[in-house]
C-alpha positions as CSV (number, residue, x, y, z in Angstrom):
1,X,0.0,0.0,0.0
2,X,2.8,2.5,1.0
3,X,4.7,1.8,-2.3
4,X,1.5,2.5,-4.3
5,X,0.8,5.7,-2.4
6,X,4.4,6.9,-3.0
7,X,3.8,6.5,-6.8
8,X,0.6,8.6,-6.4
9,X,2.4,11.3,-4.5
10,X,5.1,11.5,-7.2
11,X,2.5,11.8,-9.9
12,X,0.7,14.5,-7.9
13,X,3.9,16.5,-7.7
14,X,4.5,16.1,-11.4
15,X,1.0,17.2,-12.3
16,X,1.2,20.2,-9.9
17,X,4.3,21.4,-11.9
18,X,2.8,20.7,-15.3
19,X,-0.4,22.7,-14.8
20,X,1.5,25.9,-14.4
21,X,3.6,25.5,-17.6
22,X,2.6,28.0,-20.3
23,X,2.5,25.4,-23.1
24,X,0.0,23.3,-21.0
25,X,-2.2,26.3,-20.2
26,X,-2.6,27.1,-23.9
27,X,-3.5,23.5,-24.7
28,X,-7.1,23.5,-23.5
29,X,-7.8,19.8,-23.8
30,X,-4.6,18.8,-21.9
31,X,-5.0,21.5,-19.3
32,X,-8.6,20.5,-18.5
33,X,-7.5,16.8,-18.3
34,X,-4.5,17.5,-16.0
35,X,-6.6,19.8,-13.7
36,X,-9.1,17.0,-13.2
37,X,-6.2,14.5,-12.5
38,X,-4.7,17.0,-10.1
39,X,-7.9,17.3,-8.1
40,X,-8.5,13.5,-8.0
41,X,-4.9,12.8,-7.0
42,X,-5.2,15.5,-4.3
43,X,-8.0,13.6,-2.6
44,X,-5.9,10.4,-2.6
45,X,-2.8,12.3,-1.2
46,X,-5.0,13.7,1.6
47,X,-6.0,10.1,2.6
48,X,-2.3,8.9,2.1
49,X,-1.1,11.6,4.6
50,X,-3.7,10.5,7.1
51,X,-2.7,6.8,6.6
52,X,1.0,7.6,7.1
53,X,0.3,9.7,10.1
54,X,-1.7,6.9,11.7
55,X,1.2,4.4,11.1
56,X,3.6,6.8,12.7
57,X,1.3,7.3,15.7
58,X,1.1,3.5,16.1
59,X,4.9,3.2,16.2
60,X,5.1,6.0,18.7
61,X,2.4,4.6,20.9
62,X,4.1,1.1,20.9
63,X,7.4,2.7,22.0
64,X,5.7,4.6,24.9
65,X,3.9,1.4,26.0
66,X,7.2,-0.6,25.8
67,X,9.0,2.0,27.9
68,X,6.2,2.0,30.5
69,X,7.9,4.6,32.8
70,X,5.0,7.0,32.8
71,X,1.7,5.4,33.7
72,X,-0.4,8.3,32.5
73,X,1.4,8.5,29.1
74,X,1.2,4.7,28.8
75,X,-2.6,4.8,29.3
76,X,-3.0,7.5,26.7
77,X,-0.7,5.6,24.3
78,X,-2.9,2.5,24.7
79,X,-6.1,4.5,23.8
80,X,-4.4,6.1,20.8
81,X,-3.1,2.7,19.6
82,X,-6.6,1.2,19.9
83,X,-8.2,4.1,18.0
84,X,-5.5,4.0,15.2
85,X,-5.8,0.2,14.8
86,X,-9.6,0.5,14.5
87,X,-9.2,3.3,11.8
88,X,-6.5,1.6,9.7
89,X,-8.6,-1.2,8.0
90,X,-11.4,1.3,7.2
91,X,-8.9,3.8,5.7
92,X,-7.2,1.1,3.7
93,X,-10.6,0.2,2.1
94,X,-11.2,3.8,1.3
95,X,-7.8,4.2,-0.3
96,X,-8.2,1.0,-2.3
97,X,-11.5,2.3,-3.9
98,X,-9.9,5.6,-4.6
99,X,-7.0,3.9,-6.4
100,X,-9.4,2.2,-8.8
101,X,-8.7,3.7,-12.3
102,X,-11.4,6.3,-13.0
103,X,-13.4,6.3,-16.2
104,X,-12.4,9.5,-18.0
105,X,-16.1,9.9,-19.1
106,X,-17.2,10.2,-15.4
107,X,-16.3,13.9,-15.2
108,X,-18.4,14.9,-18.2
109,X,-21.8,16.7,-18.3
110,X,-24.6,14.6,-19.8
111,X,-27.5,14.6,-22.2
112,X,-30.5,12.7,-20.9
113,X,-33.2,11.3,-23.2
114,X,-36.4,10.0,-21.7
115,X,-38.9,8.2,-24.0
116,X,-42.3,6.8,-23.1
117,X,-42.5,3.1,-23.8
118,X,-45.3,0.6,-23.5
119,X,-48.4,1.9,-21.7
120,X,-49.8,4.6,-23.9
121,X,-50.8,7.9,-22.0
122,X,-49.7,6.4,-18.7
123,X,-46.2,5.8,-20.1
124,X,-46.0,9.5,-21.1
125,X,-47.1,10.5,-17.6
126,X,-44.4,8.3,-16.1
127,X,-41.8,9.8,-18.4
128,X,-42.8,13.2,-16.9
129,X,-42.5,11.7,-13.4
130,X,-38.9,10.5,-14.2
131,X,-38.0,13.9,-15.6
132,X,-39.3,15.6,-12.4
133,X,-37.3,13.0,-10.3
134,X,-34.1,13.8,-12.1
135,X,-34.6,17.6,-12.0
136,X,-35.1,17.4,-8.2
137,X,-32.0,15.1,-7.9
138,X,-30.0,17.7,-9.9
139,X,-31.1,20.5,-7.6
140,X,-30.0,18.5,-4.5
141,X,-26.6,18.0,-6.1
142,X,-26.2,21.6,-7.2
143,X,-26.3,20.6,-10.9
144,X,-28.1,22.6,-13.6
145,X,-30.7,20.9,-15.8
146,X,-31.8,22.5,-19.1
147,X,-34.4,21.2,-21.6
148,X,-33.0,20.7,-25.2
149,X,-36.1,19.4,-26.9
150,X,-39.5,17.8,-26.0
151,X,-42.7,16.2,-27.3
152,X,-45.6,16.4,-24.9
153,X,-48.0,13.5,-24.1
154,X,-51.7,13.9,-24.9
155,X,-52.7,13.4,-21.2
156,X,-49.6,15.0,-19.6
157,X,-46.0,14.1,-19.3
158,X,-43.8,13.6,-22.4
159,X,-43.6,11.2,-25.3
160,X,-40.0,12.3,-25.3
161,X,-37.9,14.8,-23.5
162,X,-34.2,15.6,-24.0
163,X,-32.3,17.7,-21.4
164,X,-28.7,18.4,-20.5
165,X,-27.2,18.3,-17.0
166,X,-24.1,20.3,-16.2
167,X,-22.1,20.1,-13.0
168,X,-19.3,18.2,-11.3
169,X,-18.8,14.5,-12.2
170,X,-22.3,14.2,-13.6
171,X,-21.8,11.2,-15.8
172,X,-20.1,9.3,-13.0
173,X,-23.4,9.1,-11.2
174,X,-26.1,9.5,-13.9
175,X,-24.7,6.7,-16.1
176,X,-26.4,4.2,-13.8
177,X,-29.8,5.5,-14.9
178,X,-29.6,4.2,-18.5
179,X,-32.1,1.5,-19.2
180,X,-35.8,0.6,-19.0
181,X,-37.7,2.0,-16.0
182,X,-41.0,0.3,-15.2
183,X,-44.0,1.6,-13.2
184,X,-46.8,-0.4,-11.6
185,X,-49.8,1.6,-10.5
186,X,-53.4,2.5,-11.2
187,X,-53.3,5.0,-14.1
188,X,-55.2,8.3,-13.9
189,X,-57.1,7.1,-17.0
190,X,-58.2,3.8,-15.4
191,X,-61.8,3.7,-14.2
192,X,-61.8,0.2,-12.7
193,X,-58.9,0.7,-10.3
194,X,-56.7,-1.9,-11.9
195,X,-52.9,-1.8,-11.6
196,X,-51.2,-1.4,-14.9
197,X,-47.5,-1.8,-15.9
198,X,-46.0,0.9,-18.1
199,X,-42.4,1.7,-19.0
200,X,-40.1,4.5,-20.1
201,X,-36.6,4.3,-21.5
202,X,-33.8,6.5,-20.1
203,X,-30.6,7.1,-22.1
204,X,-27.7,9.0,-20.4
205,X,-25.0,10.1,-22.8
206,X,-21.8,11.8,-21.8
207,X,-21.8,15.2,-23.5
208,X,-19.1,15.5,-26.2
209,X,-16.8,18.5,-26.0
210,X,-15.8,20.2,-29.2
211,X,-12.4,18.7,-29.1
212,X,-13.7,15.1,-28.5
213,X,-14.8,14.6,-32.1
214,X,-13.9,16.2,-35.4
215,X,-17.3,17.4,-36.7
216,X,-17.2,19.0,-40.1
217,X,-20.0,21.5,-41.0
218,X,-19.8,20.3,-44.6
219,X,-21.1,16.9,-43.3
220,X,-24.2,18.5,-41.7
221,X,-27.5,19.3,-43.4
222,X,-29.4,22.1,-41.7
223,X,-33.2,22.4,-42.0
224,X,-35.3,25.3,-40.4
225,X,-39.0,24.9,-39.6
226,X,-41.8,26.4,-37.5
227,X,-42.0,25.2,-33.9
228,X,-45.0,23.1,-32.9
229,X,-46.8,22.9,-29.5
230,X,-46.9,25.6,-26.8
231,X,-44.6,28.6,-26.9
232,X,-46.5,31.6,-27.9
233,X,-47.2,33.3,-31.2
234,X,-43.6,34.3,-32.1
235,X,-42.3,30.7,-31.6
236,X,-45.0,29.1,-33.8
237,X,-44.9,31.5,-36.7
238,X,-41.2,31.9,-37.3
239,X,-38.7,29.5,-38.7
240,X,-36.8,29.2,-35.4
241,X,-36.8,25.4,-35.0
242,X,-33.6,23.7,-36.3
243,X,-33.0,20.1,-37.5
244,X,-29.5,18.9,-38.0
245,X,-28.7,15.8,-40.0
246,X,-25.2,14.3,-39.9
247,X,-25.0,12.9,-43.5
248,X,-22.2,10.2,-43.0
249,X,-24.1,8.5,-40.1
250,X,-27.7,9.6,-40.6
251,X,-27.9,10.8,-37.0
252,X,-30.5,13.6,-36.5
253,X,-30.9,16.2,-33.7
254,X,-33.4,19.0,-33.5
255,X,-34.4,21.8,-31.1
256,X,-37.4,24.1,-31.0
257,X,-37.3,25.1,-27.4
258,X,-35.9,28.6,-27.9
259,X,-37.3,31.6,-29.8
260,X,-33.9,32.3,-31.2
261,X,-32.9,30.2,-34.3
262,X,-29.3,30.7,-33.3
263,X,-29.9,29.3,-29.8
264,X,-31.8,26.3,-31.2
265,X,-29.0,25.6,-33.6
266,X,-26.4,25.7,-30.8
267,X,-28.5,23.3,-28.7
268,X,-29.2,20.9,-31.6
269,X,-25.4,20.9,-32.3
270,X,-24.7,19.9,-28.7
271,X,-27.1,17.0,-29.0
272,X,-25.8,15.9,-32.4
273,X,-22.2,16.0,-31.3
274,X,-23.1,13.9,-28.2
275,X,-25.0,11.3,-30.3
276,X,-22.1,10.9,-32.7
277,X,-19.7,10.6,-29.8
278,X,-22.0,8.1,-28.2
279,X,-21.6,5.7,-31.1
280,X,-17.9,5.3,-30.3
281,X,-18.7,5.1,-26.6
282,X,-21.2,2.3,-27.3
283,X,-18.5,0.2,-29.0
284,X,-16.2,0.8,-25.9
285,X,-19.0,-0.2,-23.5
286,X,-19.7,-3.3,-25.5
287,X,-16.0,-4.3,-25.4
288,X,-15.8,-3.6,-21.7
289,X,-19.0,-5.6,-21.1
290,X,-17.6,-8.5,-23.0
291,X,-14.4,-8.3,-21.0
292,X,-16.0,-7.8,-17.6
293,X,-19.6,-8.9,-17.8
294,X,-20.4,-6.0,-15.5
295,X,-23.7,-6.2,-13.6
296,X,-24.4,-2.5,-13.5
297,X,-23.0,-0.8,-16.7
298,X,-23.1,-3.3,-19.5
299,X,-24.3,-0.7,-22.0
300,X,-27.5,-2.7,-22.8
301,X,-30.1,0.0,-22.8
302,X,-33.0,-2.5,-23.5
303,X,-32.4,-4.1,-20.1
304,X,-35.1,-3.5,-17.4
305,X,-33.2,-1.9,-14.6
306,X,-35.8,-0.6,-12.0
307,X,-39.4,-1.0,-11.0
308,X,-41.5,1.6,-9.2
309,X,-44.4,-0.2,-7.5
310,X,-47.0,2.3,-6.1
311,X,-49.4,-0.1,-4.4
312,X,-46.6,-1.5,-2.2
313,X,-44.6,1.8,-2.0
314,X,-41.5,0.0,-3.1
315,X,-38.7,0.5,-5.6
316,X,-36.7,-2.5,-6.9
317,X,-33.3,-2.1,-8.4
318,X,-33.1,-5.3,-10.5
319,X,-29.3,-5.2,-11.3
320,X,-28.3,-5.7,-7.7
321,X,-31.5,-7.1,-6.2
322,X,-32.0,-4.0,-4.0
323,X,-35.6,-3.3,-2.8
324,X,-36.4,-0.1,-0.9
325,X,-39.8,0.8,0.6
326,X,-39.3,4.5,0.1
327,X,-41.0,5.2,-3.2
328,X,-42.4,8.7,-2.3
329,X,-38.9,10.1,-1.5
330,X,-37.2,8.3,-4.4
331,X,-39.7,9.6,-7.0
332,X,-39.1,13.0,-5.5
333,X,-35.4,12.9,-6.3
334,X,-33.8,11.0,-3.5
335,X,-32.0,8.5,-5.7
336,X,-28.5,8.9,-4.3
337,X,-28.7,5.9,-2.0
338,X,-29.5,3.7,-5.1
339,X,-26.7,5.2,-7.1
340,X,-24.2,4.7,-4.2
341,X,-25.2,1.0,-4.0
342,X,-24.7,0.6,-7.7
343,X,-21.3,2.4,-7.6
344,X,-20.2,0.2,-4.7
345,X,-21.1,-3.0,-6.7
346,X,-19.2,-1.8,-9.7
347,X,-16.2,-0.7,-7.7
348,X,-16.1,-4.1,-5.9
349,X,-16.1,-5.8,-9.4
350,X,-13.3,-3.6,-10.5
351,X,-11.3,-4.4,-7.3
352,X,-11.7,-8.1,-8.0
353,X,-10.3,-7.5,-11.5
354,X,-7.4,-5.6,-10.2
355,X,-6.5,-8.5,-7.9
356,X,-4.0,-8.0,-5.2
357,X,-2.0,-5.3,-7.0
358,X,-2.5,-3.1,-4.0
């Protein structure tokens, strides 16, 4: 463990020197990457210092106890030794998890797409519930959620809604939400009081930066059209809505949320860039899944991942067999405990793969 931590400290010192070099500062992509690494390494170094300090305290306490000349000092040393020995195993586990190689995507902002699945109007209402759940979760994390495009359901909710989330390490937590979410409840439209099962699909894509992919404007067809749905007279009568088509791949993105054609074009470009980037990421996820057979991030977005059962007030996370009887809080945005359990499972898998390298 100490040898591994020494390597981390050396790298931390290297990066701290690099990020003040003028040629690094002018290279935006490298500067952002190194800054992120510096911050992550700093957290490990903090734990490493605590670990080394505890080991030093243990040695000092042992010496005082062995000497035994001062009864009061010996008693204090025994208490300190007991506390340090209790803390060491916990600290070692924390450090092991911190030393697991981080996915470079985890630091990215995301584009979330929620689509109503089976269940008609009730599925659209449920898609709206999921959108509300995520916006409340974002507010609790200090993240910003912004709608990119939407198509409203006939009885409320959304047939489809696309929104971006910006903040710190968003993809690292939100990636676990990709998959099919299922709801079991009596729909508002049901007169007999029967419980129905409906579904919505959630896709969480790491937002592509401009330097992540080489997107040529000559490969993009731009169409302008009038917005549909609510938005006021000026939105519906001007050609402010924008549809972008990436000719080589056929990928389409559109936005009609803003009154400004320019703003809609910028938003649509962000979604398009992310969807193109996602194709490459999907290949990587498929390769990783084949290698690791991961329980919680296999990249299979058709997999049923979670059920929200209203009659029983429970939420079941199928990937790890977790059931919580706290539906009202969870649907109101309190999903952190589920995400933490999924992260713990994934990190435990990664630790097994790493073997005893630590």
